[in-house]
C-alpha positions as CSV (number, residue, x, y, z in Angstrom):
1,T,244.6,-64.0,212.9
2,E,241.3,-64.5,212.7
3,N,240.6,-60.8,213.0
4,R,243.2,-60.6,210.0
5,E,240.8,-63.3,208.1
6,Q,237.3,-61.2,209.4
7,R,238.4,-58.0,207.3
8,T,239.9,-59.9,204.7
9,E,237.0,-61.6,203.7
10,N,234.9,-58.2,204.5
11,R,237.0,-56.7,202.1
12,E,235.9,-59.3,199.7
13,Q,232.5,-59.0,199.9
14,R,232.8,-55.4,199.7
15,T,234.7,-56.3,195.9
16,E,231.4,-58.5,195.5
17,N,228.9,-55.4,197.0
18,R,230.4,-53.0,194.4
19,E,230.8,-55.3,191.1
20,Q,227.6,-56.3,192.1
21,T,226.5,-52.7,192.2
22,T,228.0,-51.9,189.3
23,D,226.6,-54.6,187.4
24,N,223.1,-53.4,188.4
25,R,224.3,-50.5,187.4
26,E,225.0,-51.5,183.9
27,Q,221.5,-53.4,183.4
28,R,219.4,-50.5,184.9
29,T,221.4,-49.0,182.3
30,E,220.8,-51.4,179.8
31,N,217.1,-51.5,180.8
32,R,217.0,-47.9,180.2
33,Q,218.3,-48.3,176.7
34,Q,215.8,-50.9,176.2
35,R,213.2,-49.1,177.1
36,T,214.3,-45.9,175.2
37,E,215.1,-48.4,171.6
38,N,211.1,-49.7,172.7
39,R,210.0,-46.4,172.4
40,E,211.6,-45.7,169.1
41,Q,210.5,-48.8,167.7
42,R,207.3,-48.3,169.0
43,T,207.3,-44.0,167.6
44,D,208.5,-45.7,164.4
45,N,206.1,-48.2,164.4
46,R,203.1,-45.3,164.9
47,E,204.9,-43.4,162.0
48,Q,204.9,-46.2,159.7
49,R,201.7,-47.3,160.4
50,T,200.4,-43.6,160.6
51,D,202.4,-42.9,156.2
52,N,200.2,-46.9,155.6
53,R,197.1,-45.1,156.3
54,E,198.3,-42.0,154.5
55,Q,198.9,-44.4,151.6
56,R,196.2,-46.2,151.9
57,T,193.9,-43.2,151.6
58,E,195.9,-41.6,148.6
59,N,195.2,-45.0,147.0
60,R,191.9,-45.0,148.0
61,E,191.8,-41.4,146.0
62,Q,193.7,-42.5,143.0
63,T,191.3,-45.6,142.6
64,T,188.4,-43.0,142.7
65,E,190.0,-40.6,140.6
66,N,190.9,-43.8,138.3
67,R,187.6,-44.5,137.8
68,E,186.2,-41.5,137.6
69,Q,188.6,-40.7,134.9
70,R,187.6,-43.6,132.8
71,T,183.6,-42.9,133.2
72,E,184.4,-39.8,132.2
73,N,186.6,-41.4,129.0
74,R,183.9,-44.0,128.5
75,E,181.5,-41.2,128.2
76,H,183.4,-39.2,126.2
77,M,184.4,-42.5,123.9
78,I,179.8,-43.3,123.7
79,Q,179.1,-40.6,121.4
80,H,176.3,-41.8,120.0
81,L,173.5,-44.8,121.1
82,S,172.1,-47.0,117.8
83,V,168.0,-47.1,119.1
84,F,165.8,-50.6,117.8
85,C,162.6,-49.5,118.4
86,G,159.2,-50.1,116.3
87,S,157.5,-48.9,113.5
88,S,154.1,-48.8,115.4
89,A,153.5,-47.7,118.6
90,G,152.4,-50.6,120.3
91,F,148.3,-50.3,121.9
92,N,150.1,-49.4,125.4
93,E,151.2,-45.7,125.5
94,I,154.1,-47.1,128.4
95,Y,155.7,-48.2,125.2
96,A,155.7,-44.3,123.6
97,E,156.4,-43.0,126.8
98,A,159.1,-44.8,127.1
99,A,160.5,-43.7,124.3
100,R,160.6,-39.8,125.1
101,T,161.8,-40.5,127.9
102,L,164.7,-42.4,126.3
103,G,165.7,-39.5,123.8
104,R,165.3,-37.0,126.7
105,E,167.6,-38.7,128.5
106,L,169.8,-38.6,125.6
107,A,169.9,-35.6,124.6
108,R,170.5,-34.2,128.6
109,R,173.6,-36.4,128.4
110,G,174.8,-35.3,125.3
111,I,174.6,-38.9,123.7
112,G,173.4,-38.2,119.9
113,I,171.1,-41.0,118.7
114,V,171.4,-43.0,115.2
115,Y,168.1,-44.8,114.2
116,G,166.1,-45.7,111.0
117,A,165.3,-42.4,110.4
118,G,161.5,-42.8,110.4
119,N,158.8,-40.4,111.7
120,V,156.3,-43.1,112.8
121,G,155.7,-45.5,115.4
122,L,157.9,-45.3,118.2
123,M,161.3,-44.2,116.1
124,G,158.8,-40.8,115.6
125,V,158.1,-40.7,118.9
126,L,162.0,-40.6,120.1
127,A,163.0,-38.7,117.6
128,D,160.7,-36.0,118.2
129,A,161.6,-36.2,122.0
130,A,165.7,-36.3,121.5
131,L,164.9,-33.1,119.1
132,A,162.9,-31.3,121.0
133,A,165.0,-31.8,124.2
134,G,167.8,-29.9,122.2
135,G,169.6,-33.6,121.2
136,Q,171.4,-35.1,117.5
137,V,170.1,-37.2,115.8
138,V,170.7,-39.3,113.3
139,G,169.1,-41.2,110.7
140,V,170.0,-44.3,108.0
141,I,167.1,-45.3,105.8
142,P,167.3,-46.8,102.5
143,H,165.6,-45.4,99.1
144,F,162.6,-47.5,99.0
145,L,161.6,-46.2,102.4
146,Q,162.5,-42.6,101.7
147,E,160.0,-43.0,98.5
148,K,157.1,-44.4,100.3
149,E,157.5,-40.7,103.0
150,L,158.4,-42.5,106.2
151,C,161.4,-40.3,106.4
152,H,161.9,-37.6,109.7
153,T,162.6,-34.5,107.7
154,G,164.0,-32.7,111.3
155,L,166.9,-35.0,112.0
156,T,169.9,-33.7,112.3
157,E,171.2,-35.6,109.7
158,V,170.1,-38.5,107.3
159,Y,172.3,-41.3,105.5
160,L,170.3,-43.1,102.3
161,V,171.5,-46.6,101.5
162,N,170.7,-48.8,99.0
163,S,169.1,-52.1,101.1
164,M,168.5,-52.9,104.8
165,Y,171.2,-54.6,105.5
166,E,173.5,-51.0,104.3
167,R,171.4,-49.5,106.7
168,K,172.6,-51.9,109.9
169,V,176.1,-51.5,108.8
170,K,176.0,-47.7,108.5
171,M,173.9,-48.0,111.7
172,A,176.9,-50.1,113.2
173,Q,179.3,-47.8,112.4
174,L,178.1,-45.2,113.5
175,S,177.7,-45.9,116.5
176,Q,179.4,-47.2,120.0
177,G,176.3,-48.6,121.5
178,V,173.3,-50.1,121.3
179,I,169.5,-49.8,122.9
180,T,167.2,-51.7,122.1
181,L,163.3,-50.7,122.6
182,P,160.0,-52.8,121.7
183,G,159.8,-53.5,118.2
184,G,158.8,-56.1,115.6
185,Y,160.5,-58.2,113.3
186,G,163.3,-55.9,112.0
187,T,163.5,-55.0,115.8
188,L,164.8,-58.2,116.6
189,D,166.9,-58.1,113.2
190,E,168.6,-55.6,113.8
191,L,169.5,-56.8,117.3
192,F,170.6,-59.8,116.6
193,E,172.2,-58.9,114.1
194,M,174.2,-57.0,116.0
195,V,174.4,-59.3,119.3
196,T,175.8,-62.0,116.5
197,L,178.5,-59.7,115.5
198,V,179.4,-59.4,119.0
199,Q,179.7,-62.9,119.7
200,L,181.6,-63.5,117.0
201,G,184.0,-61.0,118.0
202,Q,183.4,-58.9,114.8
203,D,182.4,-55.9,117.6
204,S,182.2,-55.1,119.9
205,Q,179.4,-52.6,121.2
206,P,177.6,-52.8,124.4
207,I,174.0,-54.5,124.0
208,G,171.3,-53.1,125.9
209,L,167.2,-54.0,126.1
210,L,165.0,-51.8,128.0
211,N,162.6,-54.0,129.2
212,V,159.8,-51.5,129.3
213,N,156.8,-53.6,130.8
214,G,158.2,-56.7,130.8
215,F,157.7,-56.3,126.8
216,F,161.2,-58.8,126.7
217,D,161.0,-61.4,129.1
218,Q,159.9,-64.1,126.8
219,L,162.5,-63.1,124.6
220,I,165.1,-63.5,127.3
221,A,163.1,-66.7,128.9
222,Y,164.1,-67.9,124.9
223,V,167.9,-67.5,125.5
224,A,167.9,-68.2,128.8
225,H,166.2,-71.9,127.1
226,A,169.0,-71.8,124.3
227,S,171.4,-71.7,127.0
228,Q,170.3,-74.3,128.7
229,E,169.5,-76.5,126.1
230,G,173.5,-76.0,124.6
231,F,173.1,-73.8,122.4
232,I,174.1,-70.6,123.5
233,K,177.2,-70.5,126.2
234,P,176.6,-68.5,129.4
235,F,179.3,-65.8,128.7
236,H,177.1,-64.9,125.0
237,R,173.6,-65.3,126.5
238,D,175.4,-62.3,129.7
239,L,175.7,-60.2,126.4
240,L,172.3,-59.1,126.8
241,I,172.1,-55.4,129.0
242,V,168.5,-55.7,130.4
243,E,167.3,-53.1,132.5
244,N,163.7,-52.2,133.4
245,E,164.7,-48.5,134.1
246,T,166.1,-45.8,131.4
247,S,168.9,-44.3,133.6
248,A,170.4,-47.8,134.7
249,L,170.6,-49.1,131.5
250,I,172.1,-45.9,129.6
251,D,175.0,-46.0,132.7
252,R,175.7,-49.5,132.5
253,L,176.1,-49.4,129.0
254,V,178.6,-46.2,130.0
255,A,180.3,-48.0,131.9
256,Y,180.3,-51.9,130.2
257,E,184.4,-52.7,129.3
258,H,183.9,-54.8,126.6
259,K,185.7,-58.8,127.2
260,P,187.1,-61.1,124.7
261,V,184.5,-63.3,123.4
262,E,184.8,-66.8,124.2
263,G,184.7,-69.8,121.1
264,K,181.1,-69.9,120.0
265,W,180.9,-73.6,119.7
266,W,180.4,-76.0,122.8
267,N,182.5,-79.0,121.1
268,R,184.7,-76.8,119.8
269,F,186.5,-75.0,122.4
């Protein structure tokens, strides 16, 4: 009887052992399947990361292409720049040299010049340099100044108008941006007429100051002071694009993207 019971227990033990072995095999199988799934998941993750990197690379390339396209479009949009400058050359030769450099650089870039048509001072220097470099120079001059023999005779095109006011209007119509060189009352009149039009939302041209030899430092300080005293909003103060170097200023004008202007009045907006 004891032997039979022992044999029975042995059989039960072997049965349990077989079941345990079966469970172990099933567990190992599940583990292998899990490892296989993990490997497949890691492979999927690597492929996804690769896809993401490729997508980011494509996005960067597309962004670069878009920037280049926008730059090309803006350069195409800016076909002419109005240049405001003095009918005198000033005492320092550096001003005339800046006008020559600007004329040559605009000609090199294929950007035409619109200016007051004068043959004297920085106006004449600018026009001569641009024309000598193969550039286009368009002049706008009132009849009374032409009659004083102050009109450049070698320009690409000349528009005759009846007044100084009409001159400013015509120059704005012909150009897509402004560069201001050193000058006197007339130069400042032209400059601030354009700034005011943009401030009031009547125009959207970029307006640049070429700050030759610190010429406009005090003007820039005045604008900052007027802003600090509540007469010019900071947004409008920044309508003046200031650079000391010719190429840098042109680059900023070409890259300029007009933003909707804020209201001019402090206590109404």
